C-alpha positions as CSV (number, residue, x, y, z in Angstrom):
1,X,109.0,46.4,-20.3
2,X,105.6,47.2,-18.8
3,X,103.5,49.3,-20.2
4,X,104.1,52.5,-18.1
5,X,107.6,52.2,-18.5
6,X,107.0,52.0,-22.2
7,X,104.9,54.6,-22.3
8,X,107.3,56.8,-20.8
9,X,110.1,56.0,-23.1
10,X,108.1,56.9,-25.5
11,X,107.2,60.5,-24.4
12,X,110.9,61.0,-23.9
13,X,112.5,64.2,-25.3
14,X,115.2,61.7,-26.6
15,X,112.5,59.8,-28.9
16,X,111.4,63.2,-29.8
17,X,114.8,64.2,-31.1
18,X,114.7,60.6,-32.7
19,X,111.2,61.3,-34.7
20,X,112.4,64.9,-35.7
21,X,115.7,63.0,-37.2
22,X,113.7,60.9,-39.6
23,X,111.6,63.5,-40.7
24,X,114.6,65.5,-41.6
25,X,116.7,62.2,-43.0
26,X,114.4,59.6,-44.2
27,X,111.6,61.7,-45.5
28,X,114.4,62.7,-48.7
29,X,115.2,58.9,-49.1
30,X,111.7,58.0,-49.0
31,X,111.1,61.1,-51.9
32,X,113.7,59.7,-53.6
33,X,111.8,56.2,-54.2
34,X,108.2,58.2,-55.1
35,X,109.5,59.2,-58.7
36,X,110.7,62.7,-57.2
37,X,107.0,63.8,-56.2
38,X,106.8,65.8,-53.2
39,X,106.1,64.5,-49.6
40,X,104.4,65.4,-46.8
41,X,104.6,64.6,-43.3
42,X,101.2,63.9,-41.7
43,X,99.5,63.6,-38.2
44,X,99.6,59.7,-37.9
45,X,102.5,59.0,-40.3
46,X,104.6,60.3,-43.5
47,X,102.7,59.9,-46.8
48,X,104.9,59.9,-50.0
49,X,103.6,61.6,-53.2
50,X,100.4,62.0,-51.8
51,X,99.4,58.6,-52.9
52,X,99.9,56.1,-50.2
53,X,99.8,57.1,-46.6
54,X,103.0,56.1,-44.5
55,X,100.7,55.2,-41.2
56,X,102.1,54.5,-37.9
57,X,102.2,51.0,-36.6
58,X,99.7,50.0,-33.5
59,X,101.5,48.4,-30.7
60,X,100.4,45.1,-31.5
61,X,101.6,45.4,-34.6
62,X,99.7,44.7,-38.2
63,X,97.9,41.9,-38.4
64,X,99.9,39.0,-40.9
65,X,97.0,39.6,-43.6
66,X,97.9,43.2,-44.1
67,X,101.6,43.0,-43.3
68,X,102.5,42.9,-47.2
69,X,100.1,45.5,-48.2
70,X,98.9,49.2,-48.1
71,X,96.2,49.9,-50.1
72,X,95.4,53.6,-51.9
73,X,93.9,56.1,-49.6
74,X,89.9,57.2,-50.6
75,X,89.6,60.9,-49.6
76,X,92.8,61.9,-48.5
77,X,95.4,60.1,-50.8
78,X,94.6,61.3,-54.2
79,X,95.9,59.5,-57.3
80,X,97.2,56.4,-58.3
81,X,98.5,53.2,-55.9
82,X,102.7,53.6,-55.7
83,X,102.7,51.0,-52.7
84,X,105.6,51.9,-49.9
85,X,106.4,51.2,-47.1
86,X,104.5,51.6,-43.4
87,X,107.0,53.6,-41.2
88,X,105.4,53.6,-38.0
89,X,106.6,56.8,-35.7
90,X,104.6,57.2,-32.9
91,X,102.2,54.5,-31.9
92,X,100.4,56.6,-29.9
93,X,100.0,59.5,-32.1
94,X,98.1,56.5,-34.5
95,X,95.2,56.2,-31.8
96,X,93.6,53.2,-30.7
97,X,95.3,49.5,-32.2
98,X,94.5,49.5,-35.8
99,X,93.5,52.7,-36.2
100,X,94.9,54.4,-39.0
101,X,95.5,51.1,-40.8
102,X,94.2,50.9,-44.3
103,X,92.5,48.2,-45.5
104,X,93.4,46.7,-48.7
105,X,90.5,44.0,-48.8
106,X,89.2,44.4,-52.2
107,X,92.2,46.0,-53.7
108,X,94.4,45.0,-56.5
109,X,97.1,43.2,-54.5
110,X,99.1,42.8,-58.0
111,X,99.8,46.7,-57.3
112,X,100.7,47.0,-53.5
113,X,104.7,46.8,-52.6
114,X,105.1,44.9,-49.0
115,X,107.3,45.9,-46.3
116,X,110.8,45.8,-47.1
117,X,111.9,43.0,-44.0
118,X,109.0,40.6,-45.6
119,X,110.7,37.8,-46.7
120,X,110.1,35.8,-50.2
121,X,108.8,32.5,-50.7
122,X,111.3,30.3,-52.5
123,X,113.7,27.5,-51.2
124,X,117.2,27.7,-51.7
125,X,117.3,24.6,-53.5
126,X,114.7,26.3,-56.2
127,X,116.8,29.8,-56.4
128,X,120.2,27.4,-57.1
129,X,118.2,25.3,-59.4
130,X,117.2,28.1,-61.4
131,X,121.0,29.7,-61.4
132,X,122.4,26.4,-62.7
133,X,119.3,26.2,-65.6
134,X,119.9,29.8,-66.5
135,X,123.9,30.0,-66.0
136,X,125.3,26.9,-67.6
137,X,125.7,26.7,-71.0
138,X,128.3,23.5,-71.7
139,X,127.7,22.9,-75.2
140,X,128.6,26.4,-76.8
141,X,131.8,25.8,-74.2
142,X,134.0,23.6,-76.9
143,X,133.5,27.0,-79.3
144,X,134.1,29.2,-76.7
145,X,137.2,27.3,-76.4
146,X,138.1,26.9,-80.3
147,X,137.6,30.7,-79.7
148,X,140.2,31.2,-77.5
149,X,142.6,28.3,-78.1
150,X,144.0,26.1,-75.7
151,X,146.0,28.5,-74.0
152,X,143.8,32.0,-73.5
153,X,140.8,29.5,-73.3
154,X,142.2,27.9,-70.1
155,X,143.7,30.7,-68.3
156,X,140.2,32.6,-68.7
157,X,138.1,29.9,-67.9
158,X,140.5,29.2,-64.8
159,X,140.4,33.0,-63.9
160,X,136.3,33.2,-64.3
161,X,135.7,30.1,-62.5
162,X,137.4,32.2,-59.7
163,X,136.5,35.8,-60.3
164,X,133.0,35.2,-60.6
165,X,132.5,32.8,-57.6
166,X,134.1,35.3,-55.4
167,X,132.1,38.2,-56.8
168,X,128.4,36.0,-56.5
169,X,129.4,35.8,-53.1
170,X,130.1,39.5,-52.6
171,X,126.6,40.5,-54.0
172,X,125.0,38.5,-51.7
173,X,127.0,39.6,-48.3
174,X,125.5,43.2,-49.4
175,X,122.0,41.8,-49.9
176,X,121.8,40.1,-46.6
177,X,123.3,43.4,-44.8
178,X,121.0,45.9,-46.7
179,X,117.4,43.9,-47.7
180,X,115.7,46.9,-48.2
181,X,118.2,47.0,-51.5
182,X,116.4,44.4,-52.9
183,X,117.2,44.7,-56.7
184,X,120.4,45.4,-58.5
185,X,119.5,49.1,-59.3
186,X,118.7,49.5,-56.1
187,X,122.2,48.6,-55.1
188,X,123.9,51.1,-57.7
189,X,121.9,53.8,-56.9
190,X,122.7,53.9,-52.8
191,X,126.2,53.2,-53.9
192,X,126.6,56.0,-55.8
193,X,125.2,58.1,-53.3
194,X,127.5,56.4,-50.7
195,X,130.7,56.9,-52.8
196,X,129.7,61.0,-53.0
197,X,129.0,61.0,-49.6
198,X,132.6,59.6,-48.9
199,X,134.3,61.3,-51.7
200,X,133.0,64.5,-53.1
201,X,132.1,66.3,-49.8
202,X,131.6,70.1,-50.6
203,X,130.3,69.2,-54.0
204,X,126.8,70.4,-54.6
205,X,125.0,67.1,-55.6
206,X,121.4,66.6,-55.7
207,X,121.6,62.9,-53.8
208,X,118.5,61.9,-55.3
209,X,119.0,62.4,-58.8
210,X,122.8,60.6,-58.1
211,X,120.6,57.9,-56.8
212,X,118.1,57.4,-60.0
213,X,120.9,57.6,-62.2
214,X,122.6,54.8,-60.8
215,X,119.3,53.0,-60.8
216,X,118.7,53.7,-64.4
217,X,122.2,52.5,-65.2
218,X,121.7,48.9,-63.8
219,X,118.0,48.7,-65.4
220,X,120.4,49.6,-69.0
221,X,123.1,47.0,-68.3
222,X,120.9,44.2,-67.2
223,X,118.1,44.6,-70.3
224,X,121.0,44.8,-73.0
225,X,122.7,41.6,-71.4
226,X,119.2,40.0,-71.4
227,X,117.6,41.0,-74.0
228,X,120.7,39.9,-76.0
229,X,120.6,36.4,-74.2
230,X,117.1,35.7,-74.7
231,X,117.2,36.6,-78.3
232,X,120.1,34.0,-79.1
233,X,117.7,31.3,-77.1
234,X,115.1,31.9,-79.5
235,X,117.5,31.9,-82.1
236,X,118.8,28.4,-80.5
237,X,115.0,27.0,-80.8
238,X,114.5,28.0,-84.0
239,X,117.9,26.1,-85.3
240,X,116.6,23.0,-83.1
241,X,113.5,23.1,-84.5
242,X,114.8,23.0,-88.6
243,X,117.5,20.5,-87.3
244,X,115.0,18.2,-85.7
245,X,111.7,18.2,-88.5
246,X,113.9,19.0,-91.4
247,X,111.1,17.8,-94.2
248,X,108.5,20.1,-93.1
249,X,108.0,22.8,-95.5
250,X,108.9,25.1,-92.6
251,X,111.8,27.7,-93.1
252,X,114.0,29.0,-89.8
253,X,111.8,32.5,-90.0
254,X,108.5,30.2,-89.8
255,X,109.9,28.3,-86.7
256,X,111.2,31.5,-84.8
257,X,107.5,32.7,-85.4
258,X,106.3,29.1,-84.2
259,X,108.8,29.6,-81.2
260,X,107.4,33.0,-80.0
261,X,103.7,31.2,-80.0
262,X,104.3,28.4,-77.6
263,X,106.7,30.5,-75.3
264,X,103.4,32.8,-74.2
265,X,102.1,29.9,-72.3
266,X,105.6,29.9,-70.2
267,X,106.1,33.4,-70.0
268,X,102.9,33.8,-67.9
269,X,104.5,32.2,-65.0
270,X,104.8,35.2,-62.5
271,X,108.4,34.7,-60.6
272,X,110.9,32.4,-59.5
273,X,109.4,31.0,-56.9
274,X,106.5,29.8,-59.1
275,X,109.1,28.1,-61.5
276,X,109.5,25.0,-59.2
277,X,108.3,22.4,-61.6
278,X,109.3,23.7,-64.8
279,X,113.1,24.4,-63.4
280,X,113.3,20.8,-62.0
281,X,112.2,19.3,-65.5
282,X,114.7,22.2,-67.4
283,X,117.7,20.8,-64.8
284,X,117.2,17.3,-65.4
285,X,116.8,18.1,-69.4
286,X,120.4,19.8,-68.9
287,X,122.1,17.0,-67.1
288,X,120.6,14.5,-69.2
289,X,122.2,16.7,-72.4
290,X,125.6,16.6,-70.9
291,X,125.2,12.9,-70.6
292,X,124.4,12.7,-74.5
293,X,127.3,14.7,-75.2
294,X,129.7,12.7,-73.6
295,X,127.8,9.6,-75.4
296,X,128.3,10.9,-78.6
297,X,131.6,12.1,-78.4
298,X,133.0,8.6,-76.9
299,X,130.6,6.6,-79.8
300,X,131.8,9.2,-82.6
301,X,135.8,10.1,-81.7
302,X,136.0,12.9,-84.0
303,X,140.0,12.8,-83.3
304,X,139.9,9.2,-85.3
305,X,138.4,10.9,-88.5
306,X,139.7,12.2,-91.7
307,X,140.9,15.0,-91.9
308,X,141.0,14.9,-88.2
309,X,140.1,18.3,-85.9
310,X,141.9,21.3,-86.5
311,X,143.5,23.7,-83.9
312,X,144.3,27.1,-85.8
313,X,145.5,30.0,-83.9
314,X,143.0,32.4,-83.0
315,X,143.2,36.1,-84.2
316,X,142.9,39.0,-81.7
317,X,139.5,39.9,-82.2
318,X,138.2,35.9,-81.9
319,X,140.2,35.8,-78.7
320,X,137.9,38.6,-77.4
321,X,135.0,37.5,-78.9
322,X,135.8,34.4,-76.7
323,X,136.9,35.9,-73.7
324,X,133.4,37.9,-73.5
325,X,131.5,34.3,-74.5
326,X,133.1,33.0,-71.0
327,X,131.5,36.0,-69.3
328,X,128.4,34.8,-70.7
329,X,128.4,31.6,-69.5
330,X,129.2,33.3,-66.0
331,X,126.7,35.8,-66.3
332,X,124.0,35.1,-63.7
333,X,125.0,37.4,-61.5
334,X,122.8,40.6,-62.8
335,X,119.7,38.3,-61.3
336,X,121.2,37.6,-57.9
337,X,119.8,40.1,-55.9
338,X,116.3,39.9,-57.3
339,X,117.3,35.9,-56.4
340,X,118.0,36.9,-53.0
341,X,114.8,39.2,-52.6
342,X,112.9,35.7,-53.0
343,X,114.5,33.8,-50.9
344,X,112.7,32.4,-47.1
345,X,115.9,32.6,-45.9
346,X,118.6,35.0,-47.7
347,X,121.4,33.6,-45.0
348,X,121.4,30.7,-47.1
349,X,122.5,32.3,-50.2
350,X,126.2,31.1,-50.1
351,X,125.2,27.7,-50.1
352,X,123.0,28.3,-53.4
353,X,126.2,30.1,-54.8
354,X,128.2,26.5,-53.7
355,X,126.0,24.3,-55.3
356,X,125.6,26.6,-57.9
357,X,129.3,26.3,-59.1
358,X,130.1,22.9,-57.7
359,X,127.9,21.8,-60.5
360,X,128.1,24.3,-63.4
361,X,132.2,24.4,-63.4
362,X,132.6,20.4,-63.3
363,X,130.1,20.5,-66.6
364,X,132.0,23.4,-67.9
365,X,135.5,21.8,-67.3
366,X,134.1,18.4,-68.7
367,X,132.5,19.8,-72.2
368,X,135.3,22.7,-72.8
369,X,138.4,20.7,-72.8
370,X,136.5,17.6,-74.4
371,X,134.4,19.2,-77.0
372,X,137.4,21.2,-77.8
373,X,139.8,18.3,-78.6
374,X,137.2,16.4,-80.4
375,X,136.0,18.9,-82.7
376,X,138.8,21.5,-82.7
377,X,138.1,24.8,-84.6
378,X,135.3,23.2,-86.4
379,X,133.0,23.5,-82.9
380,X,129.8,25.0,-83.1
381,X,128.1,27.2,-80.6
382,X,125.1,24.8,-81.6
383,X,127.5,21.8,-80.8
384,X,124.3,19.6,-82.3
385,X,125.7,20.5,-85.7
386,X,129.2,18.9,-85.2
387,X,127.3,15.5,-84.2
388,X,125.8,13.1,-86.7
389,X,122.1,12.8,-87.3
390,X,121.5,9.5,-85.0
391,X,118.8,8.7,-82.2
392,X,121.0,10.3,-79.5
393,X,121.3,13.5,-81.4
394,X,117.9,13.5,-81.9
395,X,117.2,13.0,-78.2
396,X,119.8,15.7,-77.5
397,X,118.1,18.2,-79.8
398,X,114.7,17.1,-77.9
399,X,116.1,17.9,-74.3
400,X,117.8,21.2,-75.2
401,X,114.4,22.1,-76.9
402,X,113.1,22.1,-73.3
403,X,115.8,23.8,-71.8
404,X,116.1,26.8,-74.3
405,X,112.5,27.0,-73.8
406,X,113.0,27.7,-70.0
407,X,115.6,29.8,-70.6
408,X,114.1,32.1,-72.8
409,X,111.4,33.0,-69.7
410,X,114.1,33.1,-67.3
411,X,116.6,35.1,-68.9
412,X,113.7,37.6,-69.4
413,X,111.9,37.6,-66.0
414,X,114.2,39.8,-64.2
415,X,114.0,42.5,-66.6
416,X,110.0,41.7,-67.1
417,X,109.0,42.1,-63.2
418,X,111.7,45.4,-63.0
419,X,109.3,47.2,-65.8
420,X,106.0,45.4,-64.5
421,X,106.8,46.8,-61.1
422,X,107.8,50.7,-62.4
423,X,105.7,50.7,-65.4
424,X,102.4,48.8,-64.5
425,X,102.7,49.0,-61.0
426,X,102.7,45.4,-60.4
427,X,104.0,43.3,-57.1
428,X,107.1,41.6,-58.5
429,X,105.9,38.9,-55.9
430,X,102.4,38.5,-56.8
431,X,101.8,34.4,-57.6
432,X,99.3,33.1,-59.9
433,X,96.9,33.1,-56.6
434,X,96.7,36.8,-56.1
435,X,96.4,37.4,-59.8
436,X,93.6,39.7,-60.9
437,X,92.5,40.5,-64.8
438,X,94.2,43.5,-64.6
439,X,97.4,42.0,-63.7
440,X,96.8,38.6,-66.0
441,X,95.8,40.6,-69.1
442,X,99.0,43.0,-68.6
443,X,101.4,40.3,-68.4
444,X,100.2,38.3,-71.1
445,X,100.5,41.7,-73.5
446,X,103.9,43.0,-72.0
447,X,105.4,39.2,-71.9
448,X,103.9,38.4,-75.9
449,X,105.6,41.5,-77.1
450,X,108.7,41.5,-75.6
451,X,109.8,37.8,-76.9
452,X,108.0,39.6,-79.9
453,X,110.5,41.7,-80.5
454,X,113.2,39.4,-80.0
455,X,112.0,37.3,-82.8
456,X,111.9,40.2,-84.9
457,X,115.5,40.7,-84.4
458,X,116.5,37.0,-85.0
459,X,114.3,36.8,-88.4
460,X,116.9,39.8,-89.3
461,X,119.8,37.4,-88.1
462,X,119.0,34.1,-90.3
463,X,121.2,33.7,-93.3
464,X,124.3,35.9,-91.6
465,X,127.1,34.0,-92.6
466,X,129.3,32.7,-89.4
467,X,128.4,31.5,-86.1
468,X,125.8,34.1,-85.4
469,X,125.0,32.3,-81.8
470,X,128.1,32.5,-80.6
471,X,128.4,36.4,-81.9
472,X,124.9,37.1,-80.0
473,X,126.4,35.3,-76.9
474,X,129.5,37.4,-76.5
475,X,127.7,40.4,-77.4
476,X,125.4,39.8,-74.7
477,X,128.6,38.9,-72.4
478,X,130.7,42.3,-73.1
479,X,127.9,44.9,-73.3
480,X,126.2,44.5,-70.0
481,X,127.2,40.6,-68.4
482,X,130.8,41.7,-67.9
483,X,130.0,44.7,-66.2
484,X,127.3,42.8,-64.0
485,X,129.6,39.9,-63.2
486,X,133.0,41.2,-63.5
487,X,132.9,44.8,-62.9
488,X,130.2,45.8,-60.2
489,X,130.4,43.4,-57.9
490,X,134.1,44.5,-56.8
491,X,133.1,48.3,-57.2
492,X,130.1,47.9,-54.9
493,X,131.5,46.0,-52.0
494,X,134.3,48.2,-51.9
495,X,131.5,51.0,-51.8
496,X,129.3,49.5,-49.6
497,X,131.8,47.7,-47.3
498,X,134.9,49.5,-47.3
499,X,136.0,48.6,-43.9
500,X,136.4,44.9,-45.4
501,X,138.3,46.3,-48.3
502,X,141.5,47.7,-46.3
503,X,144.6,45.5,-47.1
504,X,146.8,46.2,-50.4
505,X,146.2,42.7,-51.6
506,X,142.5,42.6,-51.5
507,X,142.2,46.0,-53.3
508,X,144.7,45.0,-55.8
509,X,142.7,42.0,-56.5
510,X,139.3,44.1,-56.7
511,X,141.4,46.6,-59.3
512,X,142.8,44.0,-61.4
513,X,139.2,42.5,-61.6
514,X,137.5,46.0,-62.2
515,X,140.3,46.9,-65.1
516,X,140.3,43.1,-66.5
517,X,137.0,43.6,-67.4
518,X,136.5,47.1,-68.7
519,X,139.3,46.3,-71.4
520,X,137.1,42.6,-72.1
521,X,134.1,44.9,-72.4
522,X,135.3,47.7,-74.8
523,X,137.3,45.0,-77.2
524,X,134.7,42.5,-76.7
525,X,131.9,44.6,-77.9
526,X,133.9,46.5,-81.0
527,X,134.8,42.7,-82.3
528,X,131.5,41.4,-81.6
529,X,129.6,44.0,-83.2
530,X,132.2,43.9,-86.3
531,X,131.8,40.3,-86.8
532,X,128.1,40.3,-87.0
533,X,128.2,43.7,-89.3
534,X,130.6,42.0,-91.9
535,X,128.4,39.3,-91.5
536,X,125.2,40.9,-92.7
537,X,127.2,42.5,-95.4
538,X,129.3,38.9,-96.7
539,X,125.8,37.4,-96.7
540,X,124.3,40.3,-99.1
541,X,126.9,40.9,-101.2
542,X,127.0,37.1,-101.9
543,X,123.5,36.9,-103.4
544,X,122.0,33.7,-101.9
545,X,118.6,33.6,-101.6
546,X,118.3,30.4,-99.8
547,X,118.3,31.0,-95.6
548,X,115.3,28.8,-95.3
549,X,117.5,25.9,-93.7
550,X,120.7,25.7,-92.1
551,X,123.1,25.2,-94.0
552,X,124.9,22.0,-92.5
553,X,122.4,20.7,-89.9
554,X,124.7,17.4,-88.9
555,X,128.2,16.1,-89.1
556,X,129.8,15.1,-91.2
557,X,128.3,17.4,-93.6
558,X,129.8,20.2,-92.9
559,X,133.5,20.7,-94.6
560,X,134.7,22.2,-91.3
561,X,133.9,19.0,-89.5
562,X,136.5,16.8,-88.6
563,X,135.1,13.2,-89.9
564,X,134.2,15.1,-93.4
565,X,134.6,12.3,-95.9
566,X,134.7,11.1,-99.4
567,X,135.4,13.7,-102.1
568,X,137.6,15.8,-99.7
569,X,138.5,18.6,-101.2
570,X,136.8,18.3,-104.1
571,X,133.5,18.3,-103.3
572,X,134.0,21.0,-101.6
573,X,135.9,23.3,-103.9
574,X,133.6,22.6,-106.8
575,X,130.5,24.6,-104.6
576,X,130.1,28.1,-106.3
577,X,132.7,30.4,-104.0
578,X,129.3,32.1,-102.5
579,X,128.4,28.9,-100.5
580,X,132.4,28.3,-99.4
581,X,133.4,29.6,-95.9
582,X,136.4,31.5,-95.5
583,X,137.6,29.2,-92.3
584,X,137.0,25.9,-93.9
585,X,139.4,27.1,-97.0
586,X,141.6,27.5,-94.3
587,X,141.2,24.7,-92.5
588,X,141.2,22.0,-95.7
589,X,144.8,24.1,-97.3
590,X,146.3,23.5,-94.7
591,X,145.0,19.8,-94.3
592,X,146.1,19.4,-98.3
593,X,149.9,20.5,-97.5
594,X,150.0,18.4,-94.1
595,X,149.0,15.4,-96.3
């Protein structure tokens, strides 16, 4: 409009009323995101927590260089930089163009937040590739199917594909409609407040505290999910090293320490957008590993071996462990809001989901059915232990090492970025080109210690009886990923987009997903913890001192293997009882009776 008309509009009583509404309604919301510190309304804008002034925007708008950065005040704003978003209340009150803007030159860009509407820099294909590399665990699918059996495994695999594909789209819809909710904790916190206002009218509630409770709950679920998941990836690396270099005088515990040291440089990659090269390499390695799996099965044909694969009826506990292992296999949703935040065009999210599920579900179906048919109940989470010691398997282990090292990084990244932002004031979008000595030192120390804690947990699990890797994956799926993938997306969408969930079929579908997932969470957590504790006690009671190497590195050394030949079962039963495996006993007792 003409400048004179624009001036009249800005001086109108309606705008003054709107400004008053902003002061009354928006200020408490901003205080909720400023660690509950008192806010104040100044002449030129809103200052939150006394740290950063929310300066008014000029008519021309801020320059591109200043759009994403708000610097700490000098004399007017005491304290640390919180990095909150500038909200223009009245351009005329701000004075001349540019007046009231705080120059961020010379400041620490890592400690400054940018406006919520500033887009990320990641292309859709980068986000899709990260999703595929993180989410895909194709070689663990045979062991997951073995835990459930043909019937339950097929049922839950099909259900998981449909349910989690839908929940991924729902999360994206929430993020696109509310770009200011750019992380899972913010979405859950906002949903709790909306639910309370809609259903608990008249009840005296502290909405700021409720928002904080929701955010902290999401952080706890993310931490538990990705901490145990990344711990499993560290344990994978140690097993792969032990298989690859068995003649070196290095035990699994030492390989864990070597894995820790080797992961330090990769852990310094700032965010998803800075991982373009590494994610392409990891994606190619993942696809190559699936090809190697098919080649091993084709050349090995375990179903033609003696005694051949055996398909035991799983117990209730095994079925629950298998269910939560499936939840782990589809559990990338906990980082989806953060990925949408980093996308250059968030509206491309449905395309990202289509690419992800078309790739992941294809390899899951192939590996689950072919692998379980080939190896039966003897399939291990580390499927390379079911392959013979040949050139193809060695290539597969090298490829797995590359993928697993990347998964240690990408699995931990969401939690690392969250802690760095809220504990150290580091902007999660800061790239390598914006690093300062403080940011570089903080990330180096913090991320190194984070992986070191996971290595310490793995050291205590080395030598535990049973398939520890499958137990760790199912525990990660039970504690956090089931909630983040099957429960919360439906509950959040119902709360924040209630107008779309009015039909009874849709409501029943939402309720069904939530109830099924809650049952699996409780049962999977109980049986997962029970299995690890029993394995610890069995290992301690057996008196075994040699936990240096894997018990069975390759097929057909393991008596559980379908192609175990020569001296069966005499050679196996000649072993001390402590060195025998109860599952293998059951397999070969059944085989003797069958013969």
